[in-house]
DRENTORKOL-3810 file (N, C-alpha, C; in nm, 4 decimals):
REM DRENTORKOL-3810
@n.u->0.4916; n.v->1.4054; n.w->0.9674; ca.u->0.4523; ca.v->1.2824; ca.w->0.9035; c.u->0.4763; c.v->1.1685; c.w->1.0028
@n.u->0.3844; n.v->1.0743; n.w->1.0042; ca.u->0.3955; ca.v->0.9572; ca.w->1.0919; c.u->0.4829; c.v->0.8521; c.w->1.0301
@n.u->0.5325; n.v->0.7633; n.w->1.1154; ca.u->0.6142; ca.v->0.6518; ca.w->1.0681; c.u->0.5363; c.v->0.5240; c.w->1.0828
@n.u->0.5508; n.v->0.4378; n.w->0.9835; ca.u->0.4798; ca.v->0.3101; ca.w->0.9805; c.u->0.5852; c.v->0.2016; c.w->0.9486
@n.u->0.5937; n.v->0.1011; n.w->1.0338; ca.u->0.6938; ca.v->-0.0035; ca.w->1.0146; c.u->0.6276; c.v->-0.1297; c.w->0.9694
@n.u->0.6882; n.v->-0.1953; n.w->0.8705; ca.u->0.6353; ca.v->-0.3201; ca.w->0.8172; c.u->0.7427; c.v->-0.4271; c.w->0.8331
@n.u->0.7014; n.v->-0.5419; n.w->0.8760; ca.u->0.7915; ca.v->-0.6563; ca.w->0.8872; c.u->0.7624; c.v->-0.7572; c.w->0.7772
@n.u->0.8687; n.v->-0.8067; n.w->0.7158; ca.u->0.8537; ca.v->-0.9094; ca.w->0.6128; c.u->0.9453; c.v->-1.0245; c.w->0.6466
@n.u->0.9160; n.v->-1.1387; n.w->0.5888; ca.u->0.9985; ca.v->-1.2538; ca.w->0.6174; c.u->1.1400; c.v->-1.2333; c.w->0.5576
@n.u->1.2334; n.v->-1.3119; n.w->0.6056; ca.u->1.3703; ca.v->-1.3064; ca.w->0.5579; c.u->1.3764; c.v->-1.3354; c.w->0.4072
@n.u->1.2941; n.v->-1.4299; n.w->0.3640; ca.u->1.2934; ca.v->-1.4652; ca.w->0.2230; c.u->1.2450; c.v->-1.3506; c.w->0.1357
@n.u->1.1412; n.v->-1.2823; n.w->0.1811; ca.u->1.0895; ca.v->-1.1674; ca.w->0.1067; c.u->1.1943; c.v->-1.0579; c.w->0.1015
@n.u->1.2597; n.v->-1.0285; n.w->0.2169; ca.u->1.3606; ca.v->-0.9261; ca.w->0.2223; c.u->1.4761; c.v->-0.9577; c.w->0.1254
@n.u->1.5120; n.v->-1.0818; n.w->0.1177; ca.u->1.6212; ca.v->-1.1210; ca.w->0.0249; c.u->1.5823; c.v->-1.0919; c.w->-0.1213
@n.u->1.4571; n.v->-1.1209; n.w->-0.1533; ca.u->1.4091; ca.v->-1.0932; ca.w->-0.2909; c.u->1.4043; c.v->-0.9420; c.w->-0.3142
@n.u->1.3562; n.v->-0.8685; n.w->-0.2141; ca.u->1.3494; ca.v->-0.7213; ca.w->-0.2281; c.u->1.4903; c.v->-0.6641; c.w->-0.2500
@n.u->1.5866; n.v->-0.7183; n.w->-0.1812; ca.u->1.7245; ca.v->-0.6679; ca.w->-0.1894; c.u->1.7818; c.v->-0.6921; c.w->-0.3274
@n.u->1.7262; n.v->-0.7831; n.w->-0.4051; ca.u->1.7724; ca.v->-0.8070; ca.w->-0.5419; c.u->1.7236; c.v->-0.6994; c.w->-0.6376
@n.u->1.6403; n.v->-0.6118; n.w->-0.5867; ca.u->1.5799; ca.v->-0.5048; ca.w->-0.6692; c.u->1.6051; c.v->-0.3683; c.w->-0.6068
@n.u->1.7323; n.v->-0.3249; n.w->-0.5996; ca.u->1.7643; ca.v->-0.1964; ca.w->-0.5383; c.u->1.7069; c.v->-0.0771; c.w->-0.6148
@n.u->1.6665; n.v->-0.1009; n.w->-0.7388; ca.u->1.6124; ca.v->0.0100; ca.w->-0.8166; c.u->1.4713; c.v->0.0507; c.w->-0.7677
@n.u->1.4116; n.v->-0.0337; n.w->-0.6873; ca.u->1.2796; ca.v->-0.0028; ca.w->-0.6341; c.u->1.2901; c.v->0.0610; c.w->-0.4962
@n.u->1.2266; n.v->0.1739; n.w->-0.4770; ca.u->1.2192; ca.v->0.2359; ca.w->-0.3482; c.u->1.0974; c.v->0.1767; c.w->-0.2781
@n.u->1.1210; n.v->0.0714; n.w->-0.1998; ca.u->1.0126; ca.v->-0.0031; ca.w->-0.1392; c.u->0.9263; c.v->0.0769; c.w->-0.0480
@n.u->0.9845; n.v->0.1696; n.w->0.0210; ca.u->0.9083; ca.v->0.2565; ca.w->0.1125; c.u->0.8086; c.v->0.3404; c.w->0.0324
@n.u->0.8542; n.v->0.4007; n.w->-0.0756; ca.u->0.7663; ca.v->0.4789; ca.w->-0.1616; c.u->0.6616; c.v->0.3958; c.w->-0.2268
@n.u->0.6994; n.v->0.2742; n.w->-0.2672; ca.u->0.6041; ca.v->0.1840; ca.w->-0.3305; c.u->0.4886; c.v->0.1463; c.w->-0.2364
@n.u->0.5240; n.v->0.1108; n.w->-0.1122; ca.u->0.4241; ca.v->0.0726; ca.w->-0.0129; c.u->0.3350; c.v->0.1916; c.w->0.0186
@n.u->0.3952; n.v->0.3083; n.w->0.0310; ca.u->0.3183; ca.v->0.4289; ca.w->0.0582; c.u->0.2140; c.v->0.4513; c.w->-0.0529
@n.u->0.2607; n.v->0.4384; n.w->-0.1791; ca.u->0.1703; ca.v->0.4592; ca.w->-0.2915; c.u->0.0570; c.v->0.3573; c.w->-0.2911
@n.u->0.0860; n.v->0.2321; n.w->-0.2615; ca.u->-0.0170; ca.v->0.1299; ca.w->-0.2582; c.u->-0.1191; c.v->0.1516; c.w->-0.1476
@n.u->-0.0715; n.v->0.1985; n.w->-0.0316; ca.u->-0.1643; ca.v->0.2308; ca.w->0.0770; c.u->-0.2555; c.v->0.3457; c.w->0.0368
@n.u->-0.1965; n.v->0.4485; n.w->-0.0189; ca.u->-0.2798; ca.v->0.5611; ca.w->-0.0643; c.u->-0.3791; c.v->0.5220; c.w->-0.1675
@n.u->-0.3396; n.v->0.4385; n.w->-0.2625; ca.u->-0.4338; ca.v->0.3908; ca.w->-0.3671; c.u->-0.5480; c.v->0.3121; c.w->-0.3049
@n.u->-0.5169; n.v->0.2241; n.w->-0.2117; ca.u->-0.6203; ca.v->0.1408; ca.w->-0.1468; c.u->-0.7185; c.v->0.2311; c.w->-0.0701
@n.u->-0.6664; n.v->0.3330; n.w->-0.0039; ca.u->-0.7531; ca.v->0.4228; ca.w->0.0717; c.u->-0.8453; c.v->0.5004; c.w->-0.0239
@n.u->-0.7955; n.v->0.5384; n.w->-0.1434; ca.u->-0.8825; ca.v->0.6025; ca.w->-0.2437; c.u->-0.9916; c.v->0.5064; c.w->-0.2884
@n.u->-0.9564; n.v->0.3798; n.w->-0.3097; ca.u->-1.0565; ca.v->0.2814; ca.w->-0.3488; c.u->-1.1613; c.v->0.2637; c.w->-0.2411
@n.u->-1.1204; n.v->0.2563; n.w->-0.1189; ca.u->-1.2149; ca.v->0.2393; ca.w->-0.0052; c.u->-1.3084; c.v->0.3609; c.w->0.0047
@n.u->-1.2533; n.v->0.4778; n.w->-0.0169; ca.u->-1.3363; ca.v->0.6000; ca.w->-0.0111; c.u->-1.4420; c.v->0.5955; c.w->-0.1226
@n.u->-1.3984; n.v->0.5612; n.w->-0.2418; ca.u->-1.4910; ca.v->0.5536; ca.w->-0.3582; c.u->-1.5989; c.v->0.4468; c.w->-0.3315
@n.u->-1.5578; n.v->0.3323; n.w->-0.2756; ca.u->-1.6532; ca.v->0.2280; ca.w->-0.2466; c.u->-1.7570; c.v->0.2772; c.w->-0.1439
@n.u->-1.7096; n.v->0.3444; n.w->-0.0416; ca.u->-1.7999; ca.v->0.3942; ca.w->0.0602; c.u->-1.9003; c.v->0.4953; c.w->0.0008
@n.u->-1.8518; n.v->0.5826; n.w->-0.0876; ca.u->-1.9399; ca.v->0.6795; ca.w->-0.1542; c.u->-2.0464; c.v->0.6082; c.w->-0.2363
@n.u->-2.0063; n.v->0.5057; n.w->-0.3124; ca.u->-2.1034; ca.v->0.4289; ca.w->-0.3899; c.u->-2.2074; c.v->0.3600; c.w->-0.3031
@n.u->-2.1655; n.v->0.3033; n.w->-0.1933; ca.u->-2.2593; ca.v->0.2395; ca.w->-0.1008; c.u->-2.3558; c.v->0.3404; c.w->-0.0450
@n.u->-2.3041; n.v->0.4546; n.w->-0.0029; ca.u->-2.3906; ca.v->0.5572; ca.w->0.0551; c.u->-2.4908; c.v->0.6138; c.w->-0.0427
@n.u->-2.4595; n.v->0.6145; n.w->-0.1711; ca.u->-2.5511; ca.v->0.6578; ca.w->-0.2720; c.u->-2.6423; c.v->0.5493; c.w->-0.3210
@n.u->-2.6252; n.v->0.4266; n.w->-0.2673; ca.u->-2.7104; ca.v->0.3169; ca.w->-0.3068; c.u->-2.6780; c.v->0.2582; c.w->-0.4413
@n.u->-2.5610; n.v->0.2844; n.w->-0.4917; ca.u->-2.5232; ca.v->0.2319; ca.w->-0.6230; c.u->-2.4627; c.v->0.0926; c.w->-0.6147
@n.u->-2.4362; n.v->0.0479; n.w->-0.4935; ca.u->-2.3841; ca.v->-0.0887; ca.w->-0.4738; c.u->-2.4733; c.v->-0.1539; c.w->-0.3713
END
């Protein structure tokens, strides 16, 4: 598995730290995967001429 590093501002990090119940790494991974699924679906619709 590859590693992907994200930088956030100090302010954002402080807010994230107030929510230790959230696994931020897993959350970001899930959001990236979801966006890639959306992009794939969009590409399929464009290729079929539906958009």
